[in-house]
N, C-alpha and C positions, 0 to 999 in steps of 0.2 A: 604378421601373425604366422607362427609355425604351422605348417600343414600337418594334420593328424596322420599318424601311422595307420594304414589300412589293416583290417583283420577280417578275413573271410572264413566263415565256419558253416558247415552243412551237416544236416542229419541225412540218413537214407531217405529216399522217397518211399513212403509206405504203400503197400499193395492193397487196394480196396476190394478184396474178395470177401471181407467180413469186417466187423467192428474192431477197433483197436483194443488191445488189452494193456495191462499194467506194465508189461515189458516195453511196449512202444513208448508209454509215458515216461519210463525210466530213461530211455535213450534221449528223448527230446528235452527232458528236464536237465540232464547233464549238459547238453549243448546250450540250453538257455542260460544256465548258471555261468558257463564259460563266456558266453557272449556278453552277459551283464557285467562280468568282471572286467572284460577288456574295454567296455564303455566306461567303467568306473575309473580306469587308469588313463582315460583320455584318448582312446583309439577310435578310429572311424570304422565301426563294425558293420559288416553285412552278414546277416544270419538267414540262411535259407532252409526251409523244409518243404515238403510237398507230397504228391501222390503219383504213383507209377501205375497207369491206368489201362495199358494195352495188354494183349496176349490172349492165348487160347483159353486159359482158365476163366478169365472174365467173360469171354463170349459164351462159354458153356454155362456159367452161373446165370447170365442174363437170360439165356434161352430157357433154363429151368424155371426162372421167375416170370417168364412171359413178357419181358420188357426188352427194350433195345439196350445195347451195352452202355451207351452214354446215360440213359435213364438210370440204369443200375448203379453206375459209379457216382453219378451226381448226388444221389441220396447218401451213399456211404461217405463220400468225401466231405459233404456238409457236416457229417458227424465228426470227422477228423478235425475240421476247422473249429467246430464248437468246443471240442475237448481241449484244443490248444488255447482257446480263449479262456476257458474255465481254469486251466492250469497256469494262466498268466505267462504264456510263452511269448517272447518278444521278437518273433521272427520278422524280418524286414520284407520278405516276399514269400509267397506260397506258389510253387510251381506245380502245374498239372500237365502231364505229358500229352493230354488231349488238346491243349491250347494251341492256337494257330502259330503263336510266336515260337513255340517249341518245335512244331512240325517243320517250320522253315529252317530252323537250325539243324535238325536231324538230316533233312534232305540235302542241305548244303554240305554238311560233313560227309555224307555218302558220296556226293559228286566230287568233292576234293580228293578223297582217298581213292575213288575209282579212277579219276584222271591221273593219279600218280602211279596207277598200275597195281595197287595193293588190294583191290577187290576184283574177284573173277567169278564167273558163273560155272557151276558144276552141278553134281547131283549128290544128294545126301541119303545115305542109308545107315541107320544106326539107332541108338537107344535114346529115348527122350522122356524126361520126367515133366509132366504137365504142371503139377503143383509148384515145382521150383523153376519152371521155364529153363531147364538145363539139359544140355546134351552130354551123354557119357559114352565112353568106350567100355568094352566088356571087362577089361582089367580094372576099371575104376569102380565097378559096382561093389556093394557090400557082400558079406558072406552068404546072404540070402538071395543074391542076384537083384537087389533093389537099389534105389537111388542112395548114394553114400551120404547125402545131406539129410533127407527127410525119411529115408528107409521105407518108402512106398514103392509099389511096382512101377517099372518103366515100360514104355511101349516101343516097339520097333516101328520106325517111320522111314518112308522112302519117298523123296520128292526132289524136284529141281530146286536149287537154292543158290544164293550168292554167298561167297566166302571171303572173309577178311584174312589176309596173309599174316596172321599173328605169329606164326613160326619164324617169320623173318626178323621179328623184334625180340625173340626170346633171349638171345645173348645180351642184347643191350639192356633189357629190363633187369636181368640177373646181375649184370655189372653195376647198374644203378643202385639196386638194393644193397649190394655189398659195399658200394662206395658211400652210401648215405645211411648209416646205421639208425638214424632217427626217423627214417621214412615210414617204416612199419612199426607200430607199437601196440601192445607190449612186445618184448623180445620173443616170447614164445610163438606169437603169430608170425613174426619175421622168419623164424627158423622153418616153420611149416611151409611158407611160401617159397623159400629157397629150395627146399626138397621137392616141392611140387614142380617147379620149373625144370629142375635137373632131370626129372623123369621124361621130359620132352613135351613141347607144346604143339598141339594140332592147330591147323587153321580153324578159324571160328566161323560157324554157320551163322549168317546174319539176316537171313530172310526166310519166309515161309509162304506157301501157297495153299495150305490145307485149311486156313481160316483167313478172314479178312479184317479182323479188328486190330488195326495197327496203322502206322504211317506208311503210305504207299512208297515203294522204291521209285525214285523219280525217273529212272530210265526204263522201268519195266513195271507197269502198273498192276499186273496180276500178282505181283509179290508185295508182301508187307514186311517192314523191317523188324527183325527179331528183337525181342524185348530188351535184352541187355545193351545192345548197341543204341537203342532208343533211350533207355533209362539212364545210363551213365552220363550221357551228354547233357542231362538236365542241368548239371552244375555250371554249364557255360551260358545257358539261355538267359537267365535273369540279370547277368552282369554285363550284358551288351555285346556278346560275341559277334552278332551281325549288325546291330543298330547303334552301338555307342562305344566306339574304339577307346575313348578316354576312360570311361568307366571300366571297360574290360582290362585296360592296361593297369588301372589302379588295383583291382581286386584279384586278378589272376597272376600267379598260381594261388589256389586256395591254401590258407594256412592250416586248415584242419578238416578232413572228412571223418566224422564220427559215425561208425557203423557197428552193427552186431558182428560177432566173431564169425558167424556162418557166411557172411558175404565179404569177408576180407579179401578172398581170392579174386573176386570180380573187380574190386577196387584197386588192387595192387598188382594185378597181372594184365587183365583185359583192358582196363582203363588206361594204364600207362602205355600199352601198345597202341591204342587209338590215338592218344595224345602225341606219341612219337611220330605216328604217320601224318599227323596234322602239323608237325614241327612246333608244337606248343610245349612249354615247360610243364613238368609234373607237379602235382600238389606237394606241399612241404611235408605233410604228415597224414597218414591214415591210421586211426586208432580203433582197434577192434575190442569193444567192451564185451563183458561176459553176459550170460543169460540170467534172468531172474527166475529163481526156483520158488515154488509156493509150498510152504510147510515141508520142505525137504524133497519135493517132487517136481519134475519139469511140467510146465503148464501144457495141458492137452484138452481139447474139446471132449475126447472120448473118456477122459478121467473126470471131466466135469469140474476141473479146478482152475479154469480160466478166470482171472480177476478183472472185473470191469472197473476202470478208474473212476468213472462217473459216479458209481454208487459210493465209493470211498470219499469222493469230494463232497457229495451230499451229506455224508455222515460226519466227516472230520474236518473238512475244509481243505483247500488246495495246498496251503503252506505246510500243513502238517504232513501231507503225503510227500511233498517235495523234500521236506527236511528228512523224513525217514529214509527215503530212497537214497539220498545223497550221503547221509551220515552213516548208514548201516552197511553200505556196500563199498568195498575198495575197488576203484575203477580198474577194469581189466579182468577182474575175477568174477566168477559166478556168485550171486548173492541170494539170500533167502528172504522171501517176503512172508511175514506172518502177521495176522491180525492182532494176536496177543502181544507180539513185540512192538507193533505200531502203537497200541494203546499204552504200553509201558513207557515208550519214548514220549508220547504226548503228556502223560502224567508227570514223569520225572523231569524231563528236559524242558518242555515247553510251559506246562502249567506251573510246576514247582520252581524251577531255576529261573527261567526268563520272565515268566508272568509275575512271579512274586517279587523279583527285583524291581520291576517297573512299578508295580502297585505299591510296594512299601516306600519306595523313593518319593513318589508323588504324594502319597498320603501323609508322610512325615513332613514334607515340604509345606503342604497345606496346613497341617496341624500346628507345626512349630514356627513357621515363618510366613503365615498367611499366603502361602503359595508362591512367594517371591524368592528367587535365588540371589543371595547377596554376594558381593565381590569377595573372593577369597584373599586372605592375607597370611603369609607364612605357610609353613607346612611341617607336619610331623614326620617321623620315620615311617609310620604306617602309610601316610599320604604318598611319600616318595616311592614306597614299595608298589602301591597301586598304579602310580603313573608309569613306573618302570615296566610293570607287567603289561600295561596298555600298549606301550611302545613296542615291546617285544612281540606282542600279539599282532599288531599291525604289520611289522616287518615279516613275521612268519606268514601272514596272510598273503602279502604281495609275492613272496618267493614261491610258496607252495601252490598258489592258484596258477601262476605261470607254468608250473610243472604238472598241472592238472591233478594235484593231490587233494581232491575235494573232501573226502572223508576226514583226512588228517587235519585239514584246515578247519572244518566244522568242529572237530573235537577240541582244537586249540582255542577257538573262539568261546566254546562252552566252558573251557577251563577258566577263561577270564571272567565269564559270567559268574561262575562259582566263586572266583576271587572277589568279585564285587559284592556278592552276598556275604562273604566272610568279612569283608571290610565293614559292613554294617554291624556285625557281631563284635568286631574289634573296637569300633569307635563308640558304640552304644549311644546313638543320637538321642534316644529317649531320656537317658541320664543327663546328657549335656543340656537338654532343654530345661531341666529343673534348676540349673545353676546359671544365674544371670551373668556371672563372670566368665562363663564359657560360651557366650553368644557367638564370638568370632570363630571359635573352634567348631561349633555346631554349623555355622555358615559354611565353613570350609568342607565339612563332611557332606552336607547336602549338595554343595556345588560339585564336588568330586563324583558323587553318585550320579548326578544328572549328566555330567561330562562323560562318565563311563557308559551310560546308556546312549548318548549321542554317538560315541565310537562304535558301540555294539550294533546300533541300528544300521550303520553303514556297512559293517563287516558281514552282517547277515543278509544284506540286500540282494546279492546274487542268488542266494538259496531260497529266501523267504521274502519276496519283494513287497507283498501286502503288509505283512507283520512289521517289516522294517519301517515302512511309511507310517503305519499306525503309531509306532513308538515315537517317531519324529514329531508327529502331529500332537500326541499327548504331551510331549515335552514343550510344545508350542514354540518350536524353533522358527526363526523368521525366514531362513533361507528355504527356497523351494526345493523339495526333496529331489525332484528330477534333475536339478542342476548340480547336485553334490558329486564331488570327485574324491578320489582317494587322498589327494593332497590336503583336503579339508580336515582329515583326522590324523595327519602325520605329526601335528604338534598339539599339545594339551592346551585347553582353554578356549575352545570354540563356542561354548555356551555364553551368551552375553550376560553380564552382570545386570541385575534388576529385572531379569526375565520372570514373568508370571507363568507358571506351568499350568497345563490344562487339567481337566478332571480325569482321574484314572478310570479306564475301562478294561474289563477283563479280556486278556488276549486269547487265552485257551482255557475254557472250562474243564475242570478235572472230570475224567470219565470214571464213574463208579462201576466196578465190575464185581458182580456177585460170584462167589465161589460155586463151582459146579457141584450140584448135589451128588452127582455120580462119583465124585472123588471120595466122599465120606465112607462108603462101605469098604473101599480098598484101603483107606487109611486105618480104619478100625481093624480090618483083618491083619494088617501089618503089625499093629500094636499088640494084638492078641498072640500072634506068632512069636513076637519078641519076648512077651511075658512067659509064654510056655517054654521057650528055649532057655530062658533065664532059670526057670525052676528045675529043668531036667539036666542042665549042664553040670558036669562035675568040675568043681573049682580045683585048680592045681596050684599048689603052693611052690611055685618056681620063682626064685628071685629075678626081678626085671621083666617077668612075663605077665601080661595082663589078659584078662578074658574079653570076649567080644562085648560083654555087657559094659566093661569099663571104657572100651573104645567108643561104644555107642553114646557115651555121655558127652563126647566132644562133637560139637556142632560146627561143621565146616560149610561155608558158602562161597560162591564166586562173587567178588566185589570189584567194581570199576573205580580206579583212582581218578577222581574228578579235580583234585587240587592237591598240591604238595608244597611245603615250605620248610625252611630250617627252623629248629627250635632254638630260640635265642640262648646264647651262652652255653650251647651244648653241641660240640663239633661232630658228635656221632649220631645225633638224632634228627629225624625228619618227622614233621607232623603231616599226616595224610588225612584227606577227606574222602571217604569211600561211599559209593552208592551201592545199595543192595537191591535196586530195582524198584518196580512199581509199588507204591503204597508203603514203602519202608523208609523210615527216617535215615538220614545220612549218619555214618559212624565216623568218629574221629579216632585215629590210631597213631600212637607214637612208635616209631620203628628205628632201630639202631643201624640204619643202612646209609647214612649220610656220606660215608667215605667211599661208597661204591656207586652211588647214583646222584646225578644232579636232579633237583626237584622236577624240572620240566620233562626229564626222560620218563618219569613214572606216570604222568598224566595220560589217561586213555588205556593203560594196561589193565587187564583183567587178572586179578590175583586171588589167592585163596586166603580167606579170613576165618579165624576161630571166633565165632560170634557169641559164644556163651562163656567167655572168659570174664572173670570178675574184673570190673574197672579198676584201674590203678592210676596213680599220679606219678609222672616222670618229669623232673625239673619243673614241677608246678603245673604241668599240662596233663589233663585227663586223657587217658588212653582206654578206649572201649573195645578191646580185642587185640588180636595179634595176627600179622600176616606171615605166611610161611615162606621160608627161604632155604636155599641149599648152600653149603659151604664146603670147599675142598681144603680149608686151612689157609689158603692164600687169598682167596676172594670170596665174595658172597653174591648170590643171585636170587631174586625173588621168583617164586614159582608162578608162571603165567599159564592161563587156561583159556582156550578159545571157545568160551561158552558165555551166554548172557548173564549179566549181573543178577544175583539172587538164586542162581542154580545151586542145588544141593550137591556137595561133594561127599562121596561115600565109597 
């Protein structure tokens, strides 16, 4: 038996000074989805998360609360672990820096680097940010003389301390970053780190005497080890650095450290210097993801806009939250969290697209075939098209998940879900069921729909593990879902003939949202203003010139392309399925852009749609609008807008 390829992935270890918010949930959900994908392709995954529990800030918080530091962190860390359980995070270990196993590792690392001559005792006088646990020089402060990371005041501290000779390794780290372009991702973070190192690296203060909540320096017990030297080495502890050489050899170096962009510097400069001093290889990749913005504003306790993921899970369920975070935000960029956008995604993508596909398929199988999927025989052109789309989607999934393109992958899977829904409309199983001579054709259709759902359940499993298994169980597939691998969906026909499907259960109830009463006065005022303007405006009889009232008749909306395909026997035309957002039926539009776009290139694009154009038939296909495009006489390009589907264009 071939030994599985190891894959070691980590999140940051979160600081238990307060409860976790939706931004922490975002980071850990990304890591979980990547870990689940690598298990799906047959790799031996070790997925680590945890808590970073030492430092002056924790000691101060505990004193304010009238408890010991360990009592303080125990309660908050229990909340971390409960949140990860509720979000179905599949971590293999949870490291706490207060655990004895980690204390032994940190002290051993200190001793080894000290014995090498790379740690020395000195005195520190400088500027310290307690919330960030970071030291700064005068020239590194922001324009207000505050911490450049959190922009809060720094304190001048002076005390005896141990220092790590980080400056000794500056050139080596810089050379490594330049020689390994994939080490720091995305590229923008890499460039920042190169510039930071070129400004010069100071030696790193790695101990404190002004507080005692930390791991004691083994050679000088009045000192405790500074938090970053303690925290970063957490990645070595659970994989056997001290107690299991075989395990350590298997998993180190880590394949991926996933971190927030604000701590990329610690993971790509300080951490490599420590590893070089230990003569250990560097992690293969550090990826700095963006921040989660709430309704266009950065989360802040003072602004009162910190979002508690537990409340969202209570209201909408874990899988809906996971889906929204992973689909809506391109990894590496900042992303916006909005309750309205979340509800829109639940209604359109989860309830309408996915939920309806499963419900319709099972209901029709039960109604038309007593719930039994019969063996398919032969195939139509529409069947071939569906199968080809499935294969293309699986291939796209494998490649783009390797490249950590989570949002693009989800959009591609949802394009196939839309394609499967369209397949129902194309084949009209309800009509086939009325014709006894088309029993086999009906059997083929129902089988292909069930097989599509089998494939879909596997493809969504890294993102929505509970929903994926629910689909699998409703299909009543005999294979245990936990044993499914990507190879199981690489070929069509995995649903056994003669299978009796289960009873359909609603995956995602639709969320009914009443329109805000406050919107009505504003809308009325706008209408009255427009009417008044229309009365008073002087009409000019200039050829080719229209008045504002004429332009106002054209209704433009942002629409998302959810599916695209050629119009048969028409080499210039593509048939597009467009989403106008929550509560709106999909629109079908025929557009003469086939010579400039492949159908798959359009899926996921946000285009501008004329929504009040009179429907027309083109080559026998109904078109319910028109998308806008620009042409220079040589080529043509559709207009794209970075706004949610349904947004008014004016």
